[in-house]
C-alpha positions as CSV (number, residue, x, y, z in Angstrom):
1,M,95.0,-20.1,258.2
2,K,94.6,-17.0,260.4
3,H,96.1,-13.6,259.5
4,E,97.3,-10.6,261.1
5,A,95.3,-8.0,259.0
6,R,92.0,-7.3,260.2
7,R,90.1,-5.7,256.8
8,A,90.1,-6.2,253.4
9,L,89.5,-4.9,250.5
10,V,87.8,-7.0,247.4
11,T,87.1,-6.0,244.0
12,G,84.3,-8.7,242.4
13,G,83.4,-9.8,245.4
14,S,79.5,-10.0,243.9
15,G,81.0,-13.1,241.4
16,F,81.4,-16.1,241.5
17,I,85.3,-16.6,242.9
18,G,84.8,-13.2,244.5
19,S,82.2,-14.4,246.5
20,T,83.7,-17.7,248.1
21,L,86.7,-15.6,249.2
22,V,84.4,-13.0,250.8
23,E,83.2,-16.2,252.7
24,R,86.5,-17.2,253.8
25,L,87.5,-14.2,254.5
26,L,84.8,-13.8,257.1
27,R,85.1,-17.0,258.3
28,E,89.1,-16.0,259.0
29,G,87.7,-13.1,261.3
30,L,88.6,-10.2,258.7
31,Q,86.2,-7.1,258.1
32,V,85.6,-7.1,254.4
33,T,84.8,-4.8,252.2
34,C,83.4,-5.0,248.6
35,V,83.9,-2.7,245.7
36,I,81.0,-3.2,243.5
37,R,80.1,-0.8,240.0
38,S,75.9,-0.7,241.1
39,T,73.6,-1.7,243.8
40,R,71.5,-4.1,241.7
41,R,74.9,-6.3,241.9
42,R,75.4,-7.6,245.5
43,G,74.1,-10.6,244.1
44,W,75.4,-13.6,246.9
45,L,76.9,-10.4,249.0
46,A,73.6,-9.4,249.7
47,R,73.4,-11.6,252.9
48,L,76.5,-11.0,254.0
49,P,77.7,-8.9,256.8
50,V,80.0,-6.6,254.2
51,E,80.6,-3.2,253.4
52,F,79.9,-2.0,250.1
53,L,81.6,0.8,248.0
54,L,80.8,2.0,245.0
55,W,83.4,2.4,242.5
56,D,82.7,3.1,238.9
57,F,86.8,2.0,238.7
58,N,87.4,5.7,237.5
59,D,87.5,8.0,240.7
60,I,90.4,7.1,242.5
61,T,90.0,9.4,245.1
62,A,86.7,7.6,246.0
63,L,89.2,4.7,246.6
64,A,90.5,7.0,249.7
65,G,88.8,5.5,252.5
66,A,88.7,2.1,252.0
67,A,92.1,2.0,250.3
68,A,93.6,3.8,253.6
69,A,91.9,1.2,255.8
70,A,92.8,-2.3,254.0
71,D,95.8,-4.8,255.2
72,L,94.6,-7.0,252.4
73,V,93.8,-6.3,248.7
74,F,92.1,-8.6,246.7
75,H,91.4,-7.6,242.7
76,V,88.8,-10.1,241.3
77,A,87.1,-8.0,239.4
78,G,87.6,-8.6,235.5
79,V,85.8,-8.4,232.4
80,T,84.9,-12.0,230.8
81,R,83.1,-10.8,228.1
82,A,83.1,-7.9,226.0
83,R,81.6,-6.9,222.1
84,R,84.8,-4.9,221.7
85,R,88.7,-5.4,222.3
86,A,88.6,-1.5,223.8
87,H,86.1,-2.8,226.9
88,Y,88.2,-5.5,228.1
89,I,90.9,-3.2,228.1
90,Q,88.7,-0.8,230.2
91,G,87.5,-3.6,232.4
92,N,90.9,-5.3,233.2
93,F,93.8,-3.1,232.4
94,T,92.3,0.4,233.5
95,A,90.6,-0.4,236.2
96,T,93.5,-2.2,237.6
97,R,96.1,0.5,236.8
98,N,93.3,3.2,238.6
99,L,92.8,0.6,241.7
100,L,96.8,0.4,242.1
101,A,96.9,3.7,241.8
102,A,94.4,4.4,244.4
103,C,96.5,1.6,246.7
104,A,99.5,3.9,246.1
105,A,98.3,6.8,247.3
106,Y,96.1,6.2,250.3
107,G,96.7,2.3,251.7
108,P,99.4,1.8,254.6
109,P,103.1,1.3,254.2
110,G,102.5,-3.0,254.8
111,Q,99.5,-3.5,252.8
112,K,99.7,-6.3,250.5
113,L,97.9,-6.8,247.0
114,V,96.3,-10.3,245.3
115,F,95.8,-9.7,241.5
116,V,93.6,-12.8,240.3
117,S,94.5,-13.3,236.8
118,S,94.2,-15.6,234.1
119,L,95.5,-18.6,232.4
120,A,94.6,-16.7,229.5
121,A,96.8,-14.0,229.9
122,A,99.8,-16.5,229.2
123,G,98.2,-18.2,226.2
124,P,97.1,-21.7,225.3
125,S,100.2,-24.6,225.9
126,T,100.9,-27.8,223.5
127,I,99.8,-30.8,225.0
128,E,102.6,-32.3,225.9
129,R,104.2,-29.2,228.3
130,P,101.9,-27.7,230.9
131,H,103.1,-23.3,231.1
132,H,105.4,-22.8,233.9
133,E,105.7,-19.0,234.7
134,D,108.9,-18.4,233.3
135,Q,108.0,-18.8,229.7
136,E,106.9,-16.0,228.1
137,A,103.4,-14.9,227.4
138,A,101.3,-15.3,224.1
139,P,98.0,-14.8,224.9
140,V,95.5,-15.0,222.0
141,S,92.5,-13.3,222.9
142,A,91.5,-10.4,223.4
143,Y,90.5,-10.8,227.2
144,G,94.1,-12.4,227.2
145,H,95.8,-9.5,226.5
146,S,94.0,-6.9,228.2
147,K,94.7,-9.1,231.6
148,L,98.5,-9.6,230.5
149,L,98.6,-5.4,230.6
150,A,97.0,-5.9,233.6
151,E,99.7,-8.1,235.3
152,K,102.4,-5.9,233.7
153,A,100.6,-2.9,235.6
154,V,100.8,-5.0,239.1
155,L,104.4,-6.3,238.8
156,E,105.3,-2.4,238.3
157,Y,103.6,-1.6,241.4
158,S,105.5,-4.5,243.0
159,R,108.7,-3.0,242.7
160,E,107.5,-0.7,245.3
161,R,105.0,-2.2,247.6
162,F,103.7,-5.6,248.3
163,A,102.0,-7.5,244.7
164,V,101.4,-11.1,244.1
165,I,99.7,-12.1,240.6
166,V,98.0,-15.6,240.6
167,R,96.9,-17.2,237.2
168,P,93.9,-20.1,237.8
169,P,93.2,-21.9,234.9
170,A,89.4,-22.8,234.2
171,V,87.4,-22.4,237.3
172,Y,84.3,-24.4,238.6
173,G,82.7,-25.0,241.6
174,P,79.3,-24.2,243.4
175,R,77.9,-20.9,241.6
176,D,79.9,-21.2,238.7
177,R,77.7,-20.8,235.5
178,E,79.6,-21.6,232.4
179,L,79.5,-25.4,233.2
180,L,76.3,-25.5,234.4
181,A,74.9,-25.9,230.7
182,Y,77.2,-28.7,230.3
183,F,75.5,-30.2,233.3
184,K,72.4,-29.3,232.2
185,S,73.3,-31.1,228.9
186,I,74.5,-34.6,230.0
187,Q,71.6,-34.5,232.5
188,R,69.3,-34.1,229.9
189,G,71.1,-37.4,228.0
190,L,73.9,-35.6,225.5
191,H,77.2,-35.1,225.7
192,P,78.6,-32.4,223.8
193,L,81.9,-32.7,222.6
194,P,84.0,-29.7,221.2
195,G,85.9,-30.9,218.0
196,R,86.8,-33.7,218.8
197,G,87.1,-33.4,222.5
198,C,90.9,-34.2,223.2
199,Q,91.6,-30.6,223.8
200,R,93.2,-31.3,227.3
201,L,92.7,-28.4,230.1
202,S,93.9,-27.8,233.4
203,L,91.2,-27.0,236.1
204,V,91.2,-25.7,239.8
205,H,87.8,-26.4,242.0
206,V,86.8,-23.1,243.2
207,A,88.0,-23.8,247.1
208,D,91.0,-25.2,246.1
209,L,91.8,-21.5,243.9
210,V,90.6,-19.3,247.3
211,E,92.7,-21.1,249.7
212,G,95.5,-20.6,247.0
213,I,95.1,-16.9,247.2
214,L,95.0,-16.7,251.0
215,L,98.5,-18.7,250.5
216,A,99.6,-16.2,248.0
217,A,98.5,-13.3,250.2
218,A,100.3,-14.6,253.6
219,S,103.6,-15.5,251.9
220,P,106.8,-13.0,252.5
221,Q,108.7,-14.8,249.2
222,A,105.2,-14.1,247.1
223,A,106.2,-10.8,246.5
224,G,106.3,-9.6,243.0
225,R,105.6,-13.1,242.0
226,T,103.4,-15.3,239.6
227,Y,101.8,-18.3,240.7
228,Y,99.9,-20.9,238.6
229,L,96.7,-22.1,240.8
230,S,95.7,-25.7,239.5
231,G,94.8,-28.7,240.3
232,D,97.1,-31.6,240.2
233,H,96.1,-33.5,237.1
234,H,94.8,-32.9,233.4
235,Y,91.9,-33.7,231.6
236,D,90.3,-33.9,227.9
237,W,86.2,-33.3,227.2
238,H,86.0,-36.8,227.1
239,C,87.2,-37.3,230.7
240,I,85.5,-34.0,231.9
241,G,82.0,-35.9,230.7
242,R,82.3,-39.0,231.5
243,T,82.9,-38.0,235.2
244,I,79.8,-35.8,235.1
245,A,77.6,-38.4,233.9
246,Q,79.0,-40.4,236.9
247,V,78.0,-38.1,239.1
248,L,74.5,-37.3,237.7
249,G,74.1,-40.9,237.2
250,R,73.7,-40.7,233.5
251,K,74.7,-42.5,230.4
252,P,74.2,-39.9,227.7
253,L,74.5,-39.5,224.1
254,T,78.4,-38.8,222.6
255,L,77.7,-35.9,220.1
256,P,80.9,-34.7,218.4
257,V,80.9,-30.7,217.6
258,P,82.8,-30.1,214.8
259,A,85.5,-27.0,215.0
260,W,83.3,-25.7,211.8
261,V,80.3,-25.6,213.6
262,L,81.8,-24.1,216.9
263,R,83.2,-21.3,214.6
264,C,79.8,-20.8,213.2
265,L,78.4,-21.0,216.7
266,C,81.1,-17.9,217.6
267,L,80.2,-15.7,214.7
268,A,76.3,-16.3,215.7
269,G,76.5,-14.7,219.3
270,G,79.5,-11.9,217.6
271,G,76.4,-10.8,215.2
272,A,74.3,-11.6,218.5
273,A,76.2,-9.0,220.0
274,W,75.7,-6.0,218.0
275,L,72.0,-6.7,217.9
276,T,71.3,-7.3,221.4
277,G,73.9,-4.8,223.2
278,E,75.0,-8.2,225.3
279,A,78.0,-10.4,225.1
280,P,77.2,-13.7,224.8
281,F,79.6,-16.7,225.9
282,L,80.6,-17.7,222.5
283,N,81.4,-15.2,220.4
284,P,84.7,-14.8,218.1
285,D,87.3,-13.6,220.0
286,K,86.4,-17.1,222.3
287,Y,86.6,-19.1,219.4
288,K,90.6,-18.1,219.5
289,E,90.7,-19.8,223.0
290,I,87.7,-22.8,222.0
291,C,90.2,-23.9,218.9
292,Q,93.5,-24.5,221.2
293,A,94.7,-27.9,221.8
294,G,95.8,-27.1,225.1
295,W,95.0,-25.0,228.0
296,L,97.5,-26.4,230.6
297,C,99.7,-24.8,233.4
298,S,101.7,-26.3,236.0
299,N,101.2,-25.7,240.1
300,A,105.4,-26.8,240.8
301,R,105.8,-23.0,242.4
302,A,102.8,-23.0,243.9
303,R,103.6,-26.1,246.2
304,E,107.0,-25.0,246.4
305,E,106.7,-21.7,247.4
306,L,103.0,-21.4,249.1
307,G,102.5,-24.7,250.2
308,F,99.6,-24.8,247.7
309,R,97.9,-28.5,247.9
310,P,94.5,-29.0,245.8
311,R,92.2,-30.7,247.5
312,M,90.0,-31.7,245.1
313,G,90.6,-33.9,242.8
314,L,88.0,-34.0,239.5
315,N,85.3,-36.1,240.4
316,E,85.2,-34.8,244.3
317,G,85.0,-31.7,243.2
318,L,82.1,-32.0,240.1
319,A,80.2,-34.3,242.6
320,D,80.4,-30.7,245.4
321,T,79.3,-28.9,242.3
322,A,76.5,-30.6,241.1
323,A,75.2,-31.3,244.8
324,W,75.3,-27.4,245.7
325,Y,73.7,-27.0,242.1
326,R,70.6,-29.2,243.2
327,R,70.7,-27.9,246.5
328,H,69.6,-24.4,244.7
329,G,67.3,-25.9,241.8
330,W,69.9,-25.1,239.0
331,L,69.8,-28.8,238.4
332,K,67.2,-31.5,238.9
């Protein structure tokens, strides 16, 4: 998919999703500037032919040159773990608001902006009815609330300039560290089931997500719109675990993890955060998401308006992920 635009500005480019997007943009022939908060955070970008711009998300004028030169802006950066609600607000809402202000002040008139939000901004679904974009949002976590605030800022911005919001559900694929622990456990012969394993999820492989992001950037119809970029099917943890076991050639022992155990682990994670200053994956805010029956969304609008067609089914996507883990020594 070739773009007329020649230069892209990407926040969060050193992360799992962002680096995959940056690599795709480079293959498309775009020049890429990546906004980073520290020279130590180049991560997967270290050996890529990209320019770097240090920004603390507060100094709007520091983005003047980069914003003025960018035909496309991809705002992927965000805070997914934090000790306090204020940290989510600062990293997700305030940073977005300031980026929008820089683009409004310095960006060229035809500049396009894509904001990568999250299904968490909409909140959980029922098992019977996946979310669609016209439903009222009802986030349950501080992370989700902060993403929704950022979305509202983007929609306000879109009244004057091109901006589009994409909401992925759980994202997996090469470089993902969140699902890695699940792979490792099954590799060792143990398949943990959160609760009774019946929570149903929408998933999207990172390659499909990046394709959807570029489709949204290229579509004039997408201006001011919101899209769920998810796979075509929904899964529970029984299915996800069985598929990982098949991919790894294992027959693990299934171990249900009761809700009260998960709650205790999340509370313990919250306590550890205060002691260590770090924000663990399991924390009280995360429990509000874990205990929900469904995190489902429909990609019908993206299919109809963008031509979005996810290519990675669960088997193929998890096999691709496992192969990458093994090649890079993350999984033995």
